[in-house]
N, C-alpha and C positions, 0 to 999 in steps of 0.2 A: 573799699577802703584801708588802704593799712594805720593801723592805729599803734604799731612799734618806732620806736625809733631808731634814728640809726646804727647805735652801740647796744641798744637790745637785740634788734635783729642780728645784731652780726655776733652779738653772745649766744642767741640761738643756733644758728650755724655751727657754731664750732662746736657747741654738745651735738648737733644731731652728726658730723663729722667723726666726733671723738666715740660715738657708738658704734660707726662703720669698722671700727677696728675689729669687733668682736669676730666679723667673718677673717679677717686677717689672722687674726689668733687660734680661730678653729683650723685653717689651712698651715698654718704654720706648725702648728703639736701634731697636725696629721701626717705629715711631710719629715717631721722630727722625731718620731715613732717608726718609721719606718725608716728609719737611719739617715735622712738625707740632709746634710745641713748646707748654711744658707747666708746669705747676708740683707738684712732689712732696712727699705729703706733708704738705698745709698745714693748720697747726693752727688756723686761722681757719675752716676748712670743718669744720662737724658731722662726728665721725665721722674725720678726719686722713686722705680719702681716698690713694689710693695715687699716682693721676693726678687732677688736674683742669685743667682749661679751662675759665675762672674769665668769657672775654668770653662763653662760649656755655652755660655754667651746665652745663657738663657734667663727672661725676666717674667712673673708673672703680676698683674693686677687683678685686684680684689674690690670688683665695682659694686658700690650699693646699686639699687636699680632707681633710685631715682636722682641722685646727684650726678649719675652719668646716662639717665634721660633713655632708660629702657622701653620702648615701644614711645617713643617721646610725640611720636604725632595725633595720637590718642590720649596718651597720658597728659596732654600738656591740655586738654580742654578740661579736665577736672579740678585745675584750680583757679578756686574764687576768688581772691583778694591778691593785688599789689601782683598781679598779671603783667605785669611790663621788666617787671622787676623779675622777676622768675623764669619769665621766658628768656629775656637776655643770660642769665647765668647761665641756663640748665642746656643754651646753644650753644654757650660759650663752652662750657665743659666736654660736650660732644666734640666740637672742632678742636678742641686742646688733647683729647684721645686720639683723633685721628692723625693730630700733626705730630705725637710720640711716637703714634705706630708707624708712621714714616719713617720717620728719623732714627729709629732703634734698628726696622729693617733697614736702610740703607746701611748701617753702619755695622752691619753681620749680624743682630741679635737674632731671637726667636721671640716671639711675644703672645704670649697667653695671657685670655684677659676671661674670670668666671665672675659670672654676677652671684649676688648678695644668698639668693633662693639655693641655686646651684651646689653652691659651698656649704650650705645649713642642711640638706636633704640628703646630696648626693658627695659629699668631699670625699668618698672614696673613687669616686670616677672620675674627679676631679686632680687626686693626688696622680692614679693610673696616668693622666692623658700627661703630667709632668713629666710622670719618670719614664713613660713613653721617648718622649723627646731630649732628654738625658740620655738613652741609651742610644741614641740615634746620633747624640753629638761624640759621644763615646766612641762609635765605628769610624764618622769621618773623621775625626782625631786621629785614630788610626791608619787609618788612608792618607793622611796629609803628610804624616811622619813616613809612609813608606813611600809616597812618590815625591817629596821634595828632601827625601836621601837624610832627613834629620836622627834617625837611627839606624845605622851602619850593622849592628846585630841581626835586626829584622830585615836588613836588604838581603845580606852575608847568605840567611837562612834559604831566604825566598831564591837566590840567586842556585843558591846551592841545590834545592829541591827540582828545579829548570834543567841544571845538569844531572842531573841524575837521571833524569828521563831522556836527555837526550844524547846523553855518552854509548857510543858502541859496547857492548859487551867482549870486546875483544882481548889482545894482546895488554900488559900493562904501557902506559904512554911513556916516552922518555925525559929527561928532565930538558932535554933544549927543548921537543915541544908544550910540552906543559909551560914555559917561561916566556915561551913566542905566545899562548892561548894567556895565560897571564896578565901580559904585558899589552895586547890587546884590550884586554877587559878595560884594563887599569886606563889607556887613554879616552875612551868614551865615557867612564866613572870609576872616578878615581874614590868612590867610597867600598869598592868591593877590592877586597884586599888578594894578594896571593896565597894568605890562608886561609882563608875560603876556599880558593881554588883545588890546593893542596889536600884537603880535609875531603873535597868530593872523590879524586884520584885515592885519598886513600879507603873510603868506602867501596869505590869502584873493585878496586883491589882484595878488598875481603871477597864482596859478592865473587869474583872471578876465583880465587882459589877454592871459596864454598864449592 
């Protein structure tokens, strides 16, 4: 039998939730000490994640074992009072977490979740997992810039490297040949400038002179 009033129960539940912020603070401090900056409880992101790295589209949730139903099929039998209320509450939290995960992933976010005991006992491992995802995101960002042509400088350098390997080590090419090649390339990819091509031929000329 539940001896608490609705108001008393709500007050107790809020108190338990506030205690859960301990694991959030622990992980946040560990990340901060490693030089990583983040936003906290961003309401603009679905599910209001505990930690978010917006630049890399990575979110982190710090889940307490009780509230988020760790090993729920076993643990639910340990509840002795007000079973119906707690069954519905925890089950609702579990379903909510699934919805948050699915929605964020569909929006292109990487979702990381850590249990409270993981954070308390192995915070370094948790931080390393997060850092690993950040590094992956950095690499993917570079690849996207390269493939979409957003960075002309990067793309020109890569193109120059390709031409260095392709050009024959013979006499210098004439200006009209350079213009022809430049125009042909520019028709296919306007982000590649004639200046980049000129640099390649200059480099090639220096090799020839040597």
